[in-house]
N, C-alpha and C positions, 0 to 999 in steps of 0.2 A: 345038248344037255350033259352035265357032268354030275357024277354021283360021289359026293363027299359029305362032310359035315360042315354046314354053313350057319353063320349067325344072321338072323334077320334084324337089320338095323334101320331105325327111323331117324331122320335128321330135321333140324330146325329150318325147314324150307316150306313154302306154300304149296306143297305137293303131297297128297296123302298116299304115299307109296313106301313099301319096305324094300330096302336094298340088301343084297346078299354079299357077305364078306367071308373069306376063308378064316378059319381059326388056326393061327400058327401054334406049333407044339408048345411054345413058352406060355401061351394063354389058355390052353385047354383046361387046366385046373382052376383058372381064375374067372373065366367068363361065366356069367349067370344072367338069367332074365331079370331085368330091373336095374342092371348096372350101366354106367356110362362108359363109352369107349371112344378112343381117338382113331379116326379112319381117314384114308385118302379119299377126296371127293372133288372131281372136276378141277384137277390141278392145284388143289389146296388141301389143307388138313382141317377136318371138321370133327366136332363132338357129336356123337350119336347115342342112341339108347338101344340096348338089346331088348327086343320084345319077343323073341322066339328063336327056334332052331329049325333047320330043314336039311334034308339029304339031297335036295334037288335045287340047283341054281337056275335062275331064269336068264342068265347070260353065259356066254361061252368063256369069257375071261373074267375071273373074279380076283379082286385085290385082297391083301391080307389086312386084318386088324393090326393097327400099329401098337396100341397100348390099351389096357383095361384100367380105367381111372379109379374106380371105387373098390374098396376092400370088401364091402358088404353091399347088397342091393340097396339102392337109394329109393326105389319105388317098389311097392308090393303089387301083387297081381290085381287087386281090386282097383288101385289107382291107375294102373295101366289100362284096365277096361274102361274106367271113367274117361280117361284121356282119349281112348279110341272112339268111344261114343261121341265125345265132344267134337273130335275131328270130323266124323261122319255127318253129324247133325248141323254143324256150323260151317262146313265146307272149308276147312283149313287142313294143314298137314298134321299128322299124328305127332310128329316131332315138335311142331309148334305148340300143340296142346300140352305136351310134356314139359316144354320149356316154361310155359305159363304156370304150371303146377309147382314149380320149384322157385323159391326166392333166389334172386341173382347172387346174393351173398353166400348162399349155400353152394351154388354152382361153382363160383370162383374160389371158395374157401377163404378162411380168415385166420391169420396167425393168432395164437394165444398171446395176449398181452400180459407181461409180468411186471411186478413192481417190487422195489426193495423194501424190506421190513426189518425192524430192529426189535430185539428182545434181550432181556437179561440172561446171562449164563448161570448166575447163582440165584438163590431164593432172595426175595425182597428184603427180608429181615436182616440178613448179613450185609446186604448192600447198604441199607440205611445206616448201619454203624460206620461204614467207611466214608459216607458222604461228607461229614464235617471236616475230615482230614483232607479229602480231595479238594474241597471248596477253597481252602487257603491258597493252593497253588494253581488250581485249574477250575475256576468257577463255572465256566461253560460246560465242562465235562460233568461237574457235580449236578448242574441243572438237568442235563440229559438223564442222569441216573434217577433224579427225583421224579421226573416225568414217567420214566419206565416203571418205577415202583408203584405208580398210581394206575397206569393204563395197561401194563403188560406188553402186548405187541402193538407196534405203531409203524406207519409208513415213514420213510425218510423225509419226504417233503413236509408231512404233518409235524414230525418231531422238530425239524429245523425251524418251522414257523413258530412253534410253542417255545422252544428253548433258546432260539436265536443262535444256535451252534452252526458250525460248518462241518464239511466232511472230514477235515483233518482231525477234529475232536472225536468223531466217531471211530476213525481208524485207530487212534491212540487207545481208546477204550477197548476196541476189539483186540488189539495187540496185547493189552494187559489181561485179556481173558475175562473181561467183565460183561461184554455184550456180544451178540452174534448179528451178522448182517446176512440176510438170506433173500432169495427171490421166491415169490409165490404168485399164483395166477391172480390177476386183477379181478375184483368183484364188480362187474358191470350189471349186476342183477337189476331187472326192471323194477323189482319191489324193494330194493335195498333202502333201508332207512324209513320204510313206510310201515305203519301199524294199522291193521284192520281189526276193528272191534268185532268180535264174533257175535252173530245174531242167530236167533232161532226162527222157525217157521212162524209166520204171523197167523192170527186167527182168520180162517177163510170165511168169506161171505157164502151165502147159499149158492150163488151163481158160480163162484170160484170152485166150490166143492164139487159141483157137477162136472166142471171142466177137468179138474184134477183126477176125479174118479175115472172119467172116460180115458184120459191119457194113460193113467196107470194100467188100466185094463188092456189097452192096446200095446203097451210096453211088454206086458207079461206074455202076450201072444208071440212076441219075437218075430213078427212078420212085417214086411213093408206096408206102410199105410200113410195117409196124409190127413191131418186135422187142420181145419181153418178155425182159429181162435179169433172171433170177431168181437172186439170189446171196445167200448167207447173210451176216450182218453180218461185216465184216472181210475179205470175199473179194476186195476190190479193184475194186468197180464204178466208183469214181471214176476210176481209172487207165484203165479201158476207155473212159469218156467222153472223157477227155483225148486219148487216142490217136485216137479217132474224130473229134474236132473238128480235130485236127491234119491229118487226111486231108481233111476238108471244106475247110479253109482252103487247102490245097495245090491243091485243085480250083477255087479262085477263088470258093467259096461261103461261106455264113455259118451260124452256129448260135445257137440259143436254148436256155438251160438253166433249167428251172424247179425251184425248191426249195420245200418246203412251209412253212417257217418263216423269219421274219426273223432269228431267232437263228442260223440255219445260213448266212446269206449271207456273214458276215465270214470264216469259215474257207473257204467255197467260193471267195470272191474271192481269198483268199491262194493257194490251190492253182492257180486258173486264171490269175491275173496272173503267177505264177511261170513259166508255160509260154507265155502269149500276151501280146503288148503291147497290142493294141487290144480291150480288154474294157470293156463298159459295164454299168451296174447299174441296176435298176429295182425299188424297193420303197418302202413308205410311211414308212420312218424317215429318208429323205433330207430335207434342207431343200428348200424350194420352189425355190431357185436351183439346187441340185444336181440336183433332179429335172428341171428345165427344161433344164439344160445337158446332162444325160445323154440326154434324149429327142432334143434337136436334134443331138447328136453322132451318134446312131444314124441319125436321119433324113438327115443330111448325108453318110452313108457313112463315118464315122470309127470304126466299130466292126466287128469280125469276130465277136465273141461277146457275147451279152447274157445276163446272169445276173439272175434275179429271182424274186419270188413270183408268185402267180396272174396278176396283171395284165400281167406281162411277155410273156404270150402274144400281146399286141397290139403289141409293140414294132415301130416303123416300119422294120424291117430289110428290105432288098431281097435277092433271090437267096438265100433260105434253103434250105439243103441238109439240115439236121439239127435236130431238136427233141428234147431230152432232158428227160424228166420223172422227176426223182429222188424216191424214196419215193412212187411213183405212186398208192399206195393211200390216201394221206392225205386226210381230209375237208376240209382247209383249201384244197384246190384247187376246192372247191365254193363259189360265192358264195351268201351267205345273204340278199341283198337283190336286188331286181329290177335287171337280168335275172339270174336264178338259174342261171348257166352253170357248167359243170364245165370247168376249164381243160384237163384231160386230153382231153376230147372235142373242145373247140375246137381244140386243137393238131392233132388228126388231120384236121380239116377244113382248117385252114390248110396243113398238110403236103400234103394232096391237091391243093390249088390251086397249091402251090409245087413239086410233084413232088419232095417231100422225104421223108426217112426219120424216123420217130418211134422213139425208144428209151425204153421204159418200164422203169425200174429199181426193184427192191424185193427185200427179203428175204422179205416177206410180201405178195405181190401181192393186189390186190383180187380177189374171187372172179369178177368179170366178166372181168378180164384173164386170169386163170388158165383160165377156161372157154373164152374166145376162142382161147387158145393151144392148148387141147386139141382144139378142132374144126378147127384149121388156119387160122383167120382171121388170127392172128398167128404169126410164127415165134418159137420159144422157145429160149433158150440158158441153161444153168444153171451157176452157180458153186457147187459143193457144198462146197468147202473154203476155209478161211481162208488168206490169204497166209502162207507159211512153214509151212503145215500146223499152225498153232496150233489146239488143240482148242476147241470151243465151251464156254462156262463150264458148270459143273455147277449145276443149278437144284434147290433144295430148297423144298418147299411146307410151310408151317407152318399147322396148323389152329388158328386163333385161338379156337375154341370150347373148346379144352382149356387155354387160358392162364388163369392165376388173375388176380384183381383185386387192386390195391393200395389198401387202404382202401375209399373210396367211389368212387374214380375208376377208369375202365376203363383197362386197360393197352394202349397203342398200339404199343409196341415189345416184341416177345417176348423172353424171357430168352435164347433162342438167338441172335437177331439182335444183341442188346446184347453178348453174349459175342464174337461174330464181329467186331463193330465195334471192341471193345477190342483184340483180337488184331491186327487190321489196322492200326489207328492206332499201336499200339506198335511196329510195324515200319516206321513212316513211310510207309505206303501210304495211298491215298485212298479215300474212301467216297462213293458216290452213292446218295441216298435219293429215291425217287419217290412222290409222293402227288398224285393228280390232283384236288385240291380245295383252293382257296385260302380265306383268311380264318382266323379263330380257331375259331369254332364254327358249323356250318351249320344248327343246329337248336336253337331256344330254346322251352322249354315249361314249364308249371306242374306241379309234382309233385302238387299237390292236386287240381286239376280237369281236368288234361290239356290245357289250352289250348295251342295252338301259335301262335307269333307269325308272322303272314304279312304280306306287303306289302299295303298298302291299295289298290294299283293293279293288282296281279298276284296270280294264284292260285299263289303260290310262297312257301316259307318264307324268312324274312329270315336273313342270315348276319351273325354278330357279328364285327366287326373290332376287335380290342383296341387296336391302335396308334392308330386314329382314334377310339376310344371311341364307336362308333356301330354300329347294325345297318343293313345295306345290302341292297337287292334287286339281285341280279346280272342281272336282266332290264331293269328300267327305271332302275336306278342311284339310286333315291330312297333317302334315309337318314333315320334317326330316332335320337333319343337312346336309350340303353340303359335298358330298364324296370327299376325297382328292386323292383317288385311286379307281380303278375299283373294285366293289364288287365281280366280277366274276373271274378275272384273276390277281387282285392286281397290275395291271399296273398303273403307275402314269399318263398315257395319257388320262385323262378325258377331253372331249371336250364339250363346251356349244354351241349348234348349234341353228340356227334360231334367230328370233328377235321379241321382244315384245316392248311395249311402254316404259318400264323402260330403256331398252338398247338404244332405239332410243333417249330418253331424254338425256342420257349421251353423245351419239355421236353428237347430234345437239348442245349441250352446248359447246362441244369442237370445233365445226365448226364455231359457231356464238357466241363467248363469250361476245360480247358487247350488245347483245339483250336479252330482257326479254322473257323467255319461261315458259309456263305453261302446265303441263300434266293433262289431264282429263280422268280418268278411275275409275273403282270401287275401286281401291286401294287408290287413292288420294281423291276421293269425298266421304268421310265417315261422315263428319259433317252434321248436320241437314240442314243447309243453305249453304253448300259448293258449290252446283251447282249454286245457285243464285249469290254468291259472285264471283265465277270464271267467269261466263258469264258477270257480270256487269263490272268487271275489264277489260275483253277483249273488251267489248262494249265501254268503256271509252278510250281505246287506251293505257292502262297501260301495256298490254301484246302485244309483237310483233309477237310471234309465239305460236299458240295453237296446241298442239299435243294431240290426243285423239282417243278413240274407237268410237263405233257407237252412243254414247250419244252426239257427236258433229255433227253428220251427217245430222241432220234435225232441222228445226225451226229457226236457227240462221239467223238474218237479220242485217248484219253489213256492211255498204257500203264500208268501208276502207279495207275489205278483197278482195284483187285482185289476190291472188294465192291460189289454193287448190292443194295439193299434195296427191295422193293416193299411199302410200308406197308399198302396195302389194294388187293387185286385186285378188290374188289367194287363199286367206285364206278361202273363202266360195265356190268358183266355183268348187273346187276339192272335196267337201264333198260328201259322198255316199248317196245322197238324191235327190229325183225327183224335189224338189223345188230349188236346188242349183243355176241353171241358172237364175231363176226368182229373187232370193234374191240378186244375184250378180248385175244384171241389176238395180234393185231398189236402192240398196245401192250406187252404183256409180252415178246414176242420182241424188239422194238426196244430196250426199256430194258435187257433182258438182254445185248444185244449191245454195251453200252457198256463191258463188262469183258472181261478175258481177252485183251486185244490186245497185251500185252507178254509178256516171258519169264517174268514172275512168275505168269501165269495169272490165274484169277478165279473167283468164285462168285456165285451169285444166290440170294437168299432172298425168297420170295414169301409174304406173309401174307394169309390169306383165311378167311372163314367158310363158304366153299363149295368145299372142295378137290376135291369129286367132279365139279365142272362140267367138261365135256369140253374147253372152250377152255383152261382152266387146266392140265388134264392134258397136252394135246398141246403147249402152250407150254413146259411143264417138260421135255418130251422133244425140243424143237426140231423137232417133226414137223409141218411145214407140210402135206405131202401127206395125212397122216392126218387132220388137222383139216379140210382142204378137202373130202375125200371125205365125211366125216360131215356137215359143214355143208351141202354141196350136196344131200345126201339130203333134209334138211329143206326146203331151198328148192324142190326139185323137186316135192314133195308139194303145195305151195301155189302153184306156178309164180311164186315170187318171183324177182327178179333173181338169176342171169343167165338164168333160164328164161323170164322174162316181163319186161314193162316196167311201171313204176309211174309214176303222177302223183298228187300230193297237191293237193287243192283246199282252201284254208283261207279261211273267211269270218270277218270280224270287224266288230263294230259296237258302239255304246254301249249298246244294249238287247238283252238276251239273247233275248227273244221274236222280235225282228226278225231276228236272225241265224239263229235256229232255223228260222223260216219260210222265209227265203231259201235256207238250206241244203237244205231239203226240196224247194223249187222247182228248185234246181240238180240235185239228185239225179234228179228226174223227167226233166229235160231230157237228162241224160246217159244214162239208161235208154232214153229214146226214141231217142237217137242210136245206141245199140247196136242197137235193133230196125231202124232204117233202114239202118244200115251193114252189119249181118250177116244181117238177115232173121230174127233169133232174139230171143226174149223173154229177159228177165233170168233166168228159171227155167232156160233152156237154156245158161247161161253155161259150165258145165263142158265141154260139147261144143265150144264155140267159144273157150274160155279168155278170155272177156271178162267183167269183173265190176265192179260198183260196190259198195264197202263203205261203209256209213254212210248218212246223216250221223250224227255223234256229237260230243259235246263233245270238244275237243282235250285231250290229256293235261294240258297247262297251259291251263286253260279261260279264263283272263283275263290279259291282258298290257297294261300301260299304259292301264288303264281301258276296255279293249275286250274284249268277250266273243268267244270263238273256238270255231267248230265246224269240223269237217273231214270230207272224204270221200277215199277212196282209189279211184282208177281203175286197174284191172289189165287187161292185154292180153298176148297172146303175142308181139306184135311192135310196133315203134314206129309202123308205118303205121296199124294199127288204133287204137292209142292216140291218134294225132294226129287221126284222123277223128272220134273221139268228142269230143275236147277242142275241136275247131273249133266245136262247137255252142255253146260258152259263152265263147269267147275275147273277145267284146265285151260281156259281161254287165255290166262295170263302168260302162258308159255308161247303164244303165237303173236304177241304184240309187245314191243318194248316201248313204243311211243305212248300207249294208253294203258293205264292200270285199271283192273276191274276188281271191285270189292263186292262180296255178297254178304248181306246182313240179314240173317234169319230172325224173325220176330223182332223187328226194329222197334225201339222206343220213341225215336224221333225221325221225322222225314225231312229235316232241314239239310 
């Protein structure tokens, strides 16, 4: 052991460990907790984060810090604690968690972009007198002066475009002392050129007023708490958020609002910017410069409200008083790469450190949140009625088994839905069609031998995309040319089965050629502002039929939408996943809520081959409580969440036998950990509610040329689960051929 002053540094590696480095004399006055540093590590140079200091090193030979990167701490003490909790709870490195909390553009830095601007040296009146004389000899120079007397300052490209001048003309005017050419910082503001009409608080309904009073009372207590705002679609949850944030700002505190989809941010920004001036935005569709500017605006205290998707939970906002998670049930709040955090749960930890209030809003809360409200862990307030007492739309379920076929092709739009669409469109009303599957055909097979075309790298069927004239794997994104005959038996009888949004677009255009149709899915919404443009066009009434995946299922509030058609309710309900019923119910209720918001009312038509399924039946009745009661009965029998905690351990490698053997080894270590932790054998698991399921091949057994096996660890509380998982948290260090991934509280088991 040596006794000096050392910095505790964490690195972006899958190891939850602090490394000790000497502080050289040149860095003594620079190094601070929360700053990034450059250090030697394993024969290379790495960037780490200073998280503390110590007088005792745990190694005999310590290396020096090379360089302190930041002039000021880039992370405050609360965010360091949040990242430390995240690392411990989700079994990743503390440095990995810190890397996740900072946008990449902030970490690498971005140079300030400058532009050339032109302005007059003299006042406009005196220049106007000179223009007629100049025009006789130099008409282009005169035109430049005319433009400048009208606009004042203008960029060089804009001036050249208007006046048709060249740079020589500008240099001559500058040399004559008539204009100046200067550089200034380019304005890439997210809100540049946008006008937001200011609005006041709307008149609250009785139910809204109860919710607002409760939230305000909790805010004044300045203590950590959680409220579940359970409100049917159209009940005015957003207005409750707005008035709650107004209260927070009046107290000198700030708010974070998380939304599940990028497609929702534009309309959310519109509503919030209309109420509040100092609003910042964080999501992946911003340009690098916009993302950097927004982050630094927040960091420098220039924002009161931050709106964003999952990663906005890490916004560098000081003095947070309120965190709102809208549509809190959505699986998009769960990160699917390491660290596999859930932004809802991270929000609660952050709120605890900030003494802030969390408001979870949803028409169809996650069963975990509903259960926590039921046992008193969260307070719950319910909005049972829509604003203006508008009725929820009538939902009709169509049994597609009874539908006839047209020739050889399956009928994807029932006669009844087609009739309702015709009636709706004839009255100049709008239609929304939901299909949660993109591409033209998700299944390609041979009629003769039964061959199914699968990805060469993944154990998944290829999807045909007609516009690209290719078959594409939706997991590794590899593509191939479309087969003209069966690769197995060389028969020409290749069939394209099933339906995706691309195929439905083609069919609907043929059925309704006179009406404007727009398709919204990840294939068509690739532009930076494509979501905003598409939804704006639909909101203006330029689009008659909107066809899309789950990005259209929530948040839309367009009164002229009087018909919603769910083309297939079966795409999720048949998944081999314990949450399949819950997700089906939530998605159907959310998409149904897009209609009936105006005085014209609305209806919903759900097409399914499984009309008896309880999640579809309860969704048709808008009966969340009935669904939750039935689903919770199933969960309790097997102590699935919320009655127990789950972790999924996925192993992957290039050789199936290696992965299988490693999975068996991990299973034995976990079972041994159960015995050491609880004093019980695996056979006594039902007494102690601790169990290891597997190992078994994952439902998708191969992805990107790597074979996959998985295990499920179950326990009745998170402490027991953590104790078991601790036994394998560093297993990746012992095997290079097989990688191990731990997913705590998984949303999917595929």
